[in-house]
N, C-alpha and C positions, 0 to 999 in steps of 0.2 A: 884865430877866431876872426871871422869876417864881419864887419859892422853892418853890411848891406844884405838884404834878403836875396838869395840866389834861387832862381827857378830854372829847372832843367838839371841835367846831370852831365858834368864834364869833370874829368879827373886830370890833374896835371901832376907831373913828377919831375924831379931833377935827379939824374943818375949819369954815371960815367958811360961812355960809349960801349965798353965791354959788357955792361950789365943789361943792355938793351938787345932783345932777341927780335930780329927783323923777319919779315915774311920771305925774303929772297935768299935766305941762307940754308934752306932745306937741302937734304942730301938724299940720294937714292937709298931706299931701304928704311927711311924714317917711318915711324908709326904716327898715324893721326890720332891725337887724344883730344877729346872734347871735355872742357872744363865746366861747361854749363849745359843744361838740356836744350834741345832744339825745340822750335814751335812757339816761341814768344809772340811773333808777329800774328800768326793765325789766331792765337788765343786773344790777343788785343782786338783783332778784327771782329771775331765772333762776339765778344763782349760789346763792342760798339754796335754791331748789328742787333744784338739782344736789346740794348738800351733804345735803339732807334725804332725797331720794328715790333718789339714785344715778344713774349714767349710763344705766342700762337704761331709765329712764322717758322718756328723750329719743329712743329708737330710733323712727325713722319720722316724727319730728316736724319734720324739715328743718333742724335745728341740732345741731351736735356739742358734746360736753362741752368740747372744746378751744376752739371758737369762744366758748362762754359764758365760759370762764375768761379768754380774751383780752379780751373785751368788758368784763368785770368789772374787770380791771386797768387797762385804758385809762380806764374811768370814775373809778376811784380816783385815777389820776394827774390826770385833768382836775379833780376836785373839790379836789385838794390844790394846784392851781395858782392863784395869786392873779390878780386882774383888774387889776393895776397898768397894764399896757400898754393894755388896753381903756379904762380910765378916762382915761388920758392922751390917747388918740385921741378920746374923746368930747368932751373939753375943746377939743382942737385944732380939731375940726370943728364945734364949738358945738352939740352935741346938745341937744335940747329935753326929752327924757324918757327914762326907763330903768326897767327892772324885771328881776327874775330869772324864769327859767322853772322853776317848781317844781311844787307840787301841782295848780295849775290847768292845767298843760300849755301848749303853744304857743298853742292856740286861746283858752283862757280868759285868759291874760295879755294877748294881743293885743286881745281884746274889752275887757279892763279899760283898757288904754291908749287905745283908740278912744273908750270912754265918757267917760273923763276929758277 
């Protein structure tokens, strides 16, 4: 229990070296498995645009304010969900490499894994 309020989200863990799956240990033939849905950043960006510009801005753009709000809350729920089950499965099936899909997107992170 931390006596100070913490804003933001950072997770720390202490584990032995053999328990840590690094992005640079992938092997040819490995399968790419996504443990969380893609699209969090666009959902957050659209929600911010909705808040800043109002629902009228989205008229005729193929997406409704309700769809944006729903996507935003699903994204928040996904980001607040830990990867414990995914980590356990990675060890069970002896995964060779792992990464997150953030700023570089799916293609960028896949290229980084392949290059490593």
